[in-house]
C-alpha positions in Angstrom: 18.7 -10.1 170.9 15.1 -11.1 170.5 14.0 -13.7 168.0 10.4 -13.0 167.2 7.7 -14.6 165.0 4.9 -12.3 163.9 1.6 -13.6 162.5 0.2 -11.1 160.0 -3.4 -10.9 158.9 -3.8 -9.1 155.5 -6.9 -7.1 154.5 -6.9 -9.2 151.3 -4.7 -12.2 150.4 -4.1 -10.5 147.0 -2.0 -7.9 148.9 0.6 -10.5 149.8 3.2 -9.5 147.1 2.9 -5.8 147.9 3.3 -6.4 151.7 6.3 -8.6 151.0 8.0 -5.9 149.0 7.6 -3.6 152.0 8.8 -6.2 154.5 11.9 -6.9 152.3 12.9 -3.2 153.0 13.2 -4.0 156.8 16.6 -5.6 157.4 15.5 -7.2 160.7 13.0 -9.4 158.9 14.8 -12.6 158.0 12.0 -14.9 156.8 8.4 -14.7 155.5 6.0 -17.5 154.8 2.6 -17.3 153.1 0.3 -19.5 155.2 -3.1 -21.0 155.5 -5.0 -20.8 158.8 -5.2 -18.0 161.3 -2.7 -15.7 159.6 -2.1 -14.7 156.0 1.6 -14.8 156.6 4.2 -15.4 159.3 7.5 -13.5 159.5 10.6 -14.0 161.6 12.7 -11.1 162.7 15.4 -10.2 165.2 15.2 -7.1 167.4 17.8 -5.7 169.8 15.4 -5.2 172.7 11.8 -4.5 173.5 12.0 -0.9 172.5 13.4 -1.8 169.1 10.7 -4.5 168.6 8.0 -1.9 169.5 9.5 0.5 166.9 9.5 -2.3 164.2 5.9 -3.2 165.0 4.4 0.2 165.4 6.4 2.3 163.0 7.2 -0.1 160.2 5.2 -3.4 160.0 1.8 -2.2 161.1 2.0 0.9 158.9 2.3 -1.2 155.7 -0.8 -0.8 153.6 -2.7 -4.1 153.6 -1.6 -5.2 157.1 -4.8 -5.6 159.1 -3.4 -6.8 162.4 -0.4 -8.7 163.9 0.3 -11.1 166.7 3.8 -11.4 168.2 5.4 -14.5 169.5 8.8 -14.2 171.2 11.1 -17.3 171.0 12.7 -18.2 174.3 14.9 -21.0 173.1 15.8 -22.9 170.0 16.4 -26.6 170.5 16.2 -28.0 167.0 17.8 -26.4 164.0 18.4 -28.8 161.0 18.0 -29.0 157.3 16.6 -31.9 155.4 18.2 -33.3 152.2 16.0 -33.0 149.2 16.2 -36.0 146.8 
């Protein structure tokens, strides 16, 4: 399995909610964050292999109205995975 982070640039920031509604329909997407900086949002997903990832990108994510472009980052290893207590 591939763990992938995808930076998504939106045509307009106001399209965030509509894009999230479409991303929620893709079971492989496990997280989304609205961000400041280079991307409007970053999502995390899991794919079976490169072909599956290409299908997710080309046929599903990039076809969502409002998605202007994407950049894909593939995670090679996870060393730290912790939660912080909130007081």
